[in-house]
C-alpha positions as CSV (number, residue, x, y, z in Angstrom):
1,M,-47.9,38.6,-138.5
2,T,-47.6,34.8,-139.1
3,V,-45.0,33.1,-137.0
4,R,-43.0,30.5,-139.1
5,K,-42.9,27.0,-137.8
6,F,-39.4,25.8,-138.4
7,R,-38.7,22.1,-138.7
8,A,-35.1,22.0,-140.1
9,I,-31.9,23.9,-139.4
10,I,-29.3,23.5,-142.1
11,F,-25.6,24.4,-141.4
12,D,-22.7,25.2,-143.6
13,I,-19.5,23.5,-142.2
14,G,-16.4,25.5,-142.8
15,R,-16.1,28.6,-140.6
16,V,-19.5,28.0,-139.2
17,L,-19.0,24.6,-137.4
18,I,-15.3,24.0,-138.0
19,R,-12.5,26.5,-138.1
20,V,-10.6,26.5,-141.4
21,D,-6.9,27.4,-141.8
22,V,-5.9,26.8,-145.4
23,S,-2.3,27.9,-144.7
24,R,-1.7,24.8,-142.5
25,A,-2.3,22.6,-145.5
26,M,-0.4,24.8,-147.9
27,D,2.6,24.8,-145.6
28,G,2.6,21.0,-145.8
29,L,2.1,20.9,-149.6
30,S,4.9,23.4,-150.3
31,S,7.4,21.6,-148.1
32,G,10.5,20.7,-150.2
33,L,9.2,22.7,-153.2
34,S,10.5,25.9,-154.6
35,L,6.9,27.3,-154.3
36,T,5.7,29.3,-151.3
37,P,2.5,28.3,-149.5
38,Q,0.8,31.3,-151.2
39,D,2.0,30.0,-154.6
40,V,0.5,26.6,-153.9
41,W,-2.8,28.0,-152.8
42,S,-2.9,30.3,-155.9
43,A,-2.2,27.3,-158.1
44,I,-5.0,25.3,-156.5
45,E,-7.5,28.2,-156.7
46,K,-6.8,28.6,-160.4
47,D,-6.7,24.9,-161.2
48,P,-9.1,24.1,-164.0
49,R,-10.1,20.8,-162.3
50,L,-10.9,22.3,-158.9
51,M,-14.6,22.5,-159.6
52,D,-14.5,18.9,-160.8
53,W,-12.9,18.0,-157.5
54,Q,-15.4,19.9,-155.4
55,E,-18.3,18.5,-157.4
56,G,-17.2,14.8,-157.3
57,R,-16.2,14.4,-160.9
58,I,-12.6,13.4,-160.0
59,S,-11.7,10.7,-157.4
60,P,-9.5,11.4,-154.4
61,R,-6.6,9.4,-155.8
62,D,-6.9,11.1,-159.2
63,W,-6.9,14.5,-157.5
64,H,-3.8,13.5,-155.5
65,L,-2.0,12.5,-158.7
66,H,-3.2,15.5,-160.6
67,L,-2.2,18.0,-158.0
68,T,1.1,16.5,-156.9
69,K,2.2,16.2,-160.6
70,R,1.2,19.8,-161.2
71,L,3.1,21.1,-158.1
72,G,6.0,18.7,-158.6
73,A,5.5,17.2,-155.2
74,S,6.4,13.6,-154.3
75,L,3.8,12.7,-151.7
76,T,2.1,9.4,-151.2
77,F,-1.7,9.4,-151.2
78,E,-1.7,8.9,-147.5
79,Q,0.7,11.8,-146.9
80,F,-1.3,14.0,-149.2
81,T,-4.6,13.1,-147.4
82,E,-3.2,13.9,-144.0
83,I,-1.8,17.3,-145.2
84,W,-4.9,18.2,-147.1
85,N,-7.0,17.7,-144.0
86,R,-4.7,19.9,-141.9
87,A,-6.9,22.8,-143.1
88,L,-9.8,21.7,-140.9
89,D,-9.6,22.1,-137.1
90,P,-11.2,19.1,-135.4
91,H,-12.3,21.2,-132.5
92,P,-15.8,22.6,-133.1
93,I,-16.7,26.3,-132.9
94,H,-19.8,25.5,-130.8
95,S,-20.4,23.2,-127.8
96,E,-21.8,19.8,-128.4
97,S,-24.7,20.5,-126.0
98,F,-25.8,23.3,-128.4
99,F,-26.3,20.7,-131.2
100,E,-27.8,18.2,-128.8
101,K,-30.5,20.6,-127.7
102,L,-31.3,21.7,-131.2
103,S,-31.5,18.1,-132.4
104,K,-34.3,17.4,-130.0
105,N,-36.7,19.7,-131.7
106,Y,-35.4,20.2,-135.2
107,R,-33.9,18.2,-138.1
108,L,-30.3,19.1,-138.3
109,A,-28.5,19.0,-141.7
110,L,-25.1,19.9,-143.1
111,L,-24.8,21.6,-146.5
112,S,-21.3,22.2,-147.7
113,N,-19.1,22.8,-150.7
114,T,-16.5,20.2,-149.7
115,D,-14.6,17.3,-151.1
116,A,-14.2,13.6,-150.5
117,I,-10.9,13.9,-148.6
118,H,-12.1,16.6,-146.3
119,M,-15.1,14.5,-145.4
120,S,-13.2,11.2,-145.2
121,N,-13.6,9.4,-141.9
122,E,-15.8,12.4,-140.9
123,D,-17.6,10.8,-137.9
124,A,-14.3,9.9,-136.2
125,R,-12.7,13.2,-136.8
126,F,-15.8,15.3,-136.0
127,P,-17.8,13.4,-133.3
128,F,-20.4,16.2,-133.1
129,F,-21.5,15.3,-136.7
130,R,-23.6,12.6,-135.1
131,F,-26.2,15.3,-134.4
132,F,-26.5,15.8,-138.2
133,P,-28.1,12.8,-139.8
134,I,-28.6,14.7,-143.1
135,R,-25.5,15.6,-145.0
136,I,-25.5,17.3,-148.3
137,Y,-22.0,17.6,-149.8
138,S,-21.2,19.2,-153.1
139,Y,-19.0,16.3,-154.2
140,R,-21.9,13.9,-153.6
141,V,-24.6,16.0,-155.2
142,G,-22.5,17.0,-158.2
143,T,-23.2,20.8,-157.8
144,S,-22.1,23.6,-155.5
145,K,-23.5,26.6,-153.7
146,P,-24.9,29.0,-154.8
147,N,-26.6,26.7,-157.4
148,P,-30.2,26.3,-156.2
149,L,-30.0,22.5,-156.9
150,I,-27.8,21.9,-153.8
151,Y,-30.2,23.8,-151.5
152,R,-33.2,21.9,-153.0
153,S,-31.4,18.6,-152.3
154,A,-31.0,19.6,-148.7
155,L,-34.7,20.5,-148.4
156,Q,-35.7,17.3,-150.0
157,A,-33.5,15.3,-147.7
158,C,-34.9,17.1,-144.7
159,K,-38.5,16.5,-146.0
160,V,-39.4,20.2,-145.5
161,Q,-40.6,23.1,-147.5
162,A,-38.2,26.1,-147.9
163,E,-40.2,28.2,-145.5
164,Q,-39.8,25.5,-142.8
165,A,-36.0,25.7,-142.9
166,V,-33.3,28.0,-141.5
167,Y,-30.0,28.0,-143.4
168,I,-26.7,29.3,-141.8
169,D,-23.6,30.2,-143.7
170,D,-20.6,32.5,-143.2
171,V,-20.7,33.5,-146.9
172,A,-23.4,36.1,-147.4
173,A,-23.9,35.3,-151.0
174,Y,-24.6,31.6,-150.1
175,A,-27.1,32.7,-147.4
176,E,-28.8,35.0,-149.9
177,A,-29.1,32.2,-152.4
178,A,-31.0,30.1,-149.8
179,Q,-33.2,33.1,-149.0
180,R,-34.1,33.5,-152.7
181,L,-35.6,30.0,-152.5
182,G,-37.8,30.9,-149.5
183,M,-35.6,29.7,-146.7
184,T,-34.8,31.9,-143.7
185,A,-31.1,32.6,-143.8
186,I,-28.5,33.7,-141.2
187,T,-25.0,34.9,-142.1
188,F,-22.8,33.5,-139.4
189,Q,-20.4,35.8,-137.6
190,S,-20.0,34.3,-134.1
191,P,-21.6,31.7,-131.9
192,E,-23.2,34.5,-129.7
193,Q,-24.7,36.2,-132.8
194,L,-26.0,32.9,-134.1
195,Q,-27.7,32.0,-130.8
196,S,-29.2,35.5,-130.6
197,D,-30.6,35.3,-134.2
198,L,-32.0,31.8,-133.6
199,R,-33.8,33.0,-130.4
200,N,-35.2,35.9,-132.4
201,L,-36.7,33.4,-134.8
202,G,-38.3,31.5,-131.9
203,I,-36.0,28.6,-132.1
204,Q,-35.5,26.8,-128.7
205,F,-32.2,25.3,-127.6
206,D,-32.0,26.1,-123.8
């Protein structure tokens, strides 16, 4: 059996590296409105411009204007940005030493369906991002997972072939999409499970 020589490890962000609690943002957006937080989230999920926002075809200020008008909210852009970012917990799921050790032997990359507000001032809010020099975001690339184009963008940025990369995502369908391109994929469940799966692949981080 041929042992793969991995050169890059590519991570999803939300619920893999950072805890996500959408309700915290929805509580803020619904404040002062006749809508419940659940109503607000439902409206955002069904918004016809949501994909444009995630794939960078609408600017942060235009998204703020569009959404606040649709919800009937009177938030400044600064207030909206602060509330929108409440969904992301700044404390990482893993220890920084885990990333530091991995980064010594592998190219680390981020690959995420995310938006320009969630990734605003990212290095200050998430200091461990410094271990990830390669960052592929849907709003920059103009496409989202599970489209093969976004995975290929990550491979190109990492300068590796698909078989030289490991991809980690909490969404099984997104992990499977990476696997179809020839990457080794791990569906994330817990830090302990991830470390066990990486060891089983022969990846060193001790």
